[in-house]
C-alpha positions, 0 to 999 in steps of 0.5 A: 225841347226839340227832338234830340235826334233831329239836329244838324250835328247828326251823322247823317242827312236823314234828319231832313224836314219830313212834312206830312201832307197833313198839317196839325195846327193848334192855337196854343194860346186858346187852349186850357192853361194846363195844356199850353206848356205841354203842347209847346213841348210836343210841337217842338218834338214832332218827328215829321214837323207836322204839328205846329202852333198857329201863332208861329206858323210860317207859310207852311206847305201842306195839302190838308190842315187839321185845326185842333182845339181842346175842351176840359170836361169834368163830367167825363169818366176819368181816363176817357177822351173824345175826338170829333171833327166838324166834317166827315169828308175834307172835300166838303169843307166850305169856302172860308171854313176849315176842318176842325177837330175838338178833343174833349178830355178829363185827364191832361195825359189823355189830351196829349194821347189824342195828339198822338192818335192824330199824328198816327192818323196823319200817316194814313195816306189812302183815306187822306188822299180820298178826303175821308179824314173824318173816319180817322179822327172821330173816336173815343178811348178810355184808359184801362188803368189809373196809372200806366207807366215806364221804368228806365234802368239808370243803374247799369252804367247808362245814366240817361242824359236829360235831353233823352229823358225829355225825348222819352217823356214826349213819346210817353205823353203822345202814347198816353203813358202817365208815370215814369220811374228812373231806377237809381240804385246809387245814381242820385245825389244824397247829401253828405255822401260823396261816394254814393254814385261816385264816378257813376254819373249820378243825377243831381237834385237839380237835374231830377227837379227839371225832369219832374217839371218837364213831366208835370207839363205833360201830365206825367208823374215821376216816382223815385225808384231806389233800393233799400236792402239788396242791389246795393253793391255799387255802394257797399264795395267801398270801405267807407260803407263796410259797417253797413254790409250784411254782404257785398250786395245787401244792407245790414238789417237791425243796425241803427246806422243802416236805418239812418242811412236809409232815411237819408236815401229816401229823403234825398230821393223824394225831394226833387219830385212832386209825387208822394209815392216812392218805390223802395225796391227790396227785390232779390235780397239774396243772403239777407241775414246770412252774412255779417248779420249772423255774426253780429246778431245770431241766426234768425229766419231770413224771412223774419229778418226781411219782414222786420226790415220792411216794417222799419223802412215802411215807418221811415216812409210814413214818417216822411209822408210817403206811400211806398211800393216794393217788388213783391219777390220777398225773402220767402220766395225770392228765387225765380222758380218759387216766385213764378210757381203758380202753386206757391202761394206766399200768403202765409199767416206769418207773412200776412201778420207782418206785411204793412197793410198800406204797402203797395206790392209790385208783381213783376214778370217778364218771362211768361206768354200765358195770361193764366200764369199772370192771373194766378199770381195776381190773385195770390197778391190779393190773398196777401192783402194787396187788393190792388196789386201793381203789375210790371211787365218788361221789354227785353233790353237786358244783356243784348244790343237790341230789344227782343221786340217779338218776344216782348210783345208776347209777354206784354200781351199776356200780362195786359190780358190778365191785368185788364180783368177788372175782377182782380183789381189791377189799377196800376201798371208799368213796363220796365227796361233793364240794362243788366250786364253793362247796358249795351242795348240801345234803350230806344230800341224798346219804343215799338214794344212801349207803344204796343204796351200803351195801346193795350192800356186804351183797349178793352180787347185782348188784341190791339189794332196792328194797323193803328200801332204801326201808323202810331209808331211812324207818326209818334216816333218817326220810325218804321215798326216792322224795320225796328222789329226786324232788327231783333233778328240779330239774336235769332237763328235763320229759322227763327226762334219758336215761342211757346207758352212755356218759353221763359227767356230769349237768347242773346246770340249777337252778344255772345257771338260778338264777344266770343274770343275769336281765336278760341271760338269755344262756343262755335259748336253751338252754331256749327249747323247754322249758316249764320254768315248768310243770315247776318249778311241778309240782316245787314242788307235789309237794315241798310235799305231800311235806313237809306230808303226811309230817310223821309218817312222814317227819320228815326230809322237811323238808329238801326245803324247799331244792329246793322253794324253788328250784323255786318261784323258777325257776318265776317266773324261767325265763320272766321275761325272755322275757315282758319282752322280748316286751312291750318289743318290742311297746311294751306298756308296761302289760304291762311294768309289770304284769310288774315289779310282779307276776312280778318282785316275786314273784321278788324275794320268793322269792329273798329267802326262798330266801337266808334259808332257805339261810343258816339251813340252812348255819348249822345244818349247817356252821361259818359260814365259807364262807357269805360266798361263797354269800351274795355270789352271792345278793347279786349276784342280788338286786341285779340283780333290783332293777336290772331292776325299777328300769330297767323302772319308769324306762323305763315312767315315762319313756314315760308322760311323753313320751306326755303331751308328744306325743313318743312314738315317737322313742325311737331318737333320744332319748339319755335312758338311760330311753328304751330298755332295750338288754338287751332289744333284743339278739338272743341266740345259742345258745352250746352248740349241740346241748346244750340244757339238758344243761350242767354249769356253774360259777357264773362261767360261769353268772352272766354272759357277761362275764369280769373283765378 
């Protein structure tokens, strides 16, 4: 599987061959059999082309060559591996000899992480040029967890194309991450259910089987991740499933057809995979027992309804030889405030009595930056009888265009510090990337935080080696860590956002600024005191440099084109209405006309370019289904910009005409719709007093002040 972003059909010449001065050479046929297919995959992926098979080498030009061999050692502690070279200094290599590195490993995934470490070391130019290769390639690491993985949201419109799952798996292997979950509410094939995942790009069983095979070669377990109670609205919207509704998001507990349906889901979801583990969801089942359930069965405590449903679904899993896990925000505390309240211990006697003893609980928290918050909740999970709770942290990819990398790192750090406390029994963790509100975000903007999370998994300390992190990102991902982190500033103010231990979320300013209606500008009082025009112009310039000047050293930097285009559009849009209103109120119709033909026309061109670029990026990243939702947003914005232009032109032309007729100045009495622009006459109010730009808004709230009645 070659790197899908290093193809000639790219929109740029950035994907030129970017050989390093170090060539990492592996004779694949001499390596342990279980590694050979995985090594071949990683060789074809390597972003700098400096990982090669000795048997397929041409006359590769390189100043230095590292020859790598792998040895399996059953005596090593599981999760431990050792890298050792035969020379400390490259200049000491004798004539006829070669610089060799031996990797001793126990788990397959650790052998591949060793390759990732070597790719990172190969980017460290100073010691390499000094010949000091040995200090870069002699090291020992031990995994802190049995399982350290990734969950990708494939249910919020964006269903990753297989080549991009493979791309992700290659990166995961080089980082040492050994588990993948594809979160699929309805985007997987179920026998006899044509409306399950209908027009949503669902995966076929064949596709998921191919994913499992690819991951297996890399030492990665793929665990099916579905829903069996709440979050079922995409299916329950269809009349054919009305009999399974409690409400429009939640399945109907106690109903036999519901459990027949759930068993069909579980069997279908598990069939393509080797793993006997399955994530059955059950989070945020809001209103369970309160809808049709109450009409059919009468009132019952929703907590009891939930627990009885859980027991029945658990029985289905057991019957099918599957080990289930669930998100741990059960019905007793499924509000975020209750779930994260350190004083709210859900381990009540009635809960302990009914929760299945061999059920894995996944504690998820993406919001806190204080390790103590995580530690307290981990202990509460142990109180519930879950002695080895799973921990899920998150990369903030939801409701935004680019991952909020700086805040994600702080939340990940807090989570990992707590999880690495061996007394609390955490052996399994994973990191999530959600796509709430349309999956507008470039999913691969999560890569810096993903590597940071992986580094914590091989580090006993509270802090990771930042230099190694950045070299790893360049060597493994082919991109610049600082540039990708800088791109997160599209959601910052010029002064930045202060993150404290009490910070629970990050705003998504670029999203609501882009989709905000341009004529109404109803959110503009929130940013009236900010110089966002200069802020976004600076971001656009910096990202342009990061793309253009690092085509060789950081080829994947081309993905910064999305935030660059967004910054360019926002630099034009953020003050447009203010300028137009000022000109309108001063009756400076010449300036108003100049704004329409100048800034407004430029903005329309930039929005058109952004729309087409985003569309191309979507089509190469995801299946086409789901794009229609985002395209409708671009369509609305483009239409409103066109209307704004037409209204201004009509108004200025009308004023010019009445000036010629000598009736100028009587617009208030003129009933012609062209005489005034009422939207520019309305005094705007600050809707979120005190919040300023510190807002996290979804599209319906950000786009228009009115709601559909």
